[in-house]
C-alpha positions in Angstrom: -5.1 88.1 118.2 -5.6 84.5 117.5 -8.9 82.7 117.9 -9.1 79.0 118.6 -12.2 76.9 118.5 -12.6 74.0 120.9 -15.1 71.3 120.3 -16.7 69.8 123.4 -17.8 66.2 123.3 -20.4 64.8 125.6 -20.2 61.2 126.8 -23.4 59.5 127.5 -23.4 56.3 129.4 -26.3 54.1 130.3 -26.4 51.5 133.0 -28.6 48.5 133.0 -30.1 48.1 136.5 -31.7 44.7 135.8 -30.5 42.2 138.3 -29.8 38.6 137.4 -32.3 37.5 140.1 -35.1 39.5 138.5 -34.4 38.0 135.1 -34.2 34.5 136.6 -37.6 35.1 138.3 -39.2 36.1 135.1 -37.9 33.1 133.3 -39.0 30.8 136.1 -42.5 32.2 136.2 -42.8 31.9 132.4 -41.6 28.3 132.5 -44.2 27.4 135.1 -46.9 29.3 133.2 -46.1 27.4 130.0 -46.1 24.1 131.8 -49.4 24.8 133.5 -51.0 25.7 130.1 -49.7 22.5 128.6 -51.1 20.4 131.5 -54.4 22.2 131.2 -54.6 21.6 127.4 -53.8 17.9 128.0 -56.4 17.5 130.7 -59.0 19.2 128.5 -58.2 17.0 125.6 -58.4 13.9 127.8 -61.8 14.9 129.1 -63.1 15.5 125.6 -61.7 12.1 124.5 -63.3 10.4 127.5 -66.7 11.9 126.7 -66.5 10.9 123.1 -65.5 7.4 124.0 -68.2 6.9 126.7 -71.1 8.4 124.7 -71.3 11.9 126.0 -71.2 13.7 129.3 -73.8 11.6 131.0 -72.1 8.4 130.0 -68.8 9.7 131.3 -70.3 10.6 134.7 -72.0 7.2 135.0 -68.9 5.2 134.0 -66.9 7.3 136.4 -69.2 6.5 139.3 -69.1 2.8 138.3 -65.3 2.8 138.3 -65.1 4.6 141.7 -67.6 2.2 143.3 -66.1 -0.9 141.7 -69.2 -1.9 139.8 
């Protein structure tokens, strides 16, 4: 009587269910977020520069009202 050994192999496959539209949405949201942060930082830096140039927050407010009213 002859005995034979058979090796069984198991194939494991994975499937990526990420859609291109989902990836594109994440990239678009990230780009808008980065742009918004950059605009916010620029606005904050401009406000600080204006306060320094006009002599403080009160001077900035007074000069702003003068500019708006044309004085």
